[in-house]
N, C-alpha and C positions, 0 to 999 in steps of 0.2 A: 853219444849225447848230441840232442838234438838244440840249437839253438832258434828261436822264435825271432819270426823278420822283423819284428817292428824291435827288438832287444837289440836286432845285428842294424837295422835302419839306424837310431841312435847313437848306438858308437861309431857307426861313420862320421855321423852328422856331428856329434863329440870331438870325433878326432879332425875335420875340417875345420871346425874353430880351434883347436890347437893350431893349429899350422895356417893362419890366415893367408900369408905371404907378402914378402916385401915392396911389392910393385904393385899398382892396378894391373895388370895383365898377371901377375899371380895370383891375384887373389881374387879375378873372376874364372882365371881355370881351376885354382882349387875348389873352387864355389863350386861351379860346374859339376865337376867329379863326384865332388859332396852328394850336390843332390840328383845327378844322374846314377849312382852306386844304390842311392836310398829309394829310388825313384822302381830301379829296377829289381832291388830286394823283397820290396814291397808291391811287386805286378803293377805300378800307376808308369803313367808315359815317361820315357827318358829323356826324352827332348825339354818336357814342361820341367822337370824336374833340374837337369841341366838350369834352364834361364834361372827359373826359382831359385835355385843352391850360385848361382855365379850373382845375381843380384843380392843377394841373402847377401853375403859375404863381405860384397863390394858395400854394402851398407853399413853392415856391424863394422867392419874398418876405419867408415868415413868418419861415423857420430864417435869410433871407440880406441881413436890412433894410439894409446900410448899400450891397448892391450892386442896390438899388430904384428 
C-alpha cells in the first residue's frame, strides 16, 4: 500500500502538535523536526520547514499553554 505524501505530512504534523514539549527548547526542537519531516515528504525546503515548524509550535504552545 502506498501512502500519499500529503497524508503522511498531515500525520507527522498532527503527531508533532500532540507532543508539543514542556520547555521552550523542547517545543522548538519538536516543531522543527515535524516541520523538516513534513517538508522532506512533500519535497519542500527542509530548512524552511524546520524554521516554520519550530516557530509554529512555539507560537501554538505560547497561545495555548494548557494544551502543551
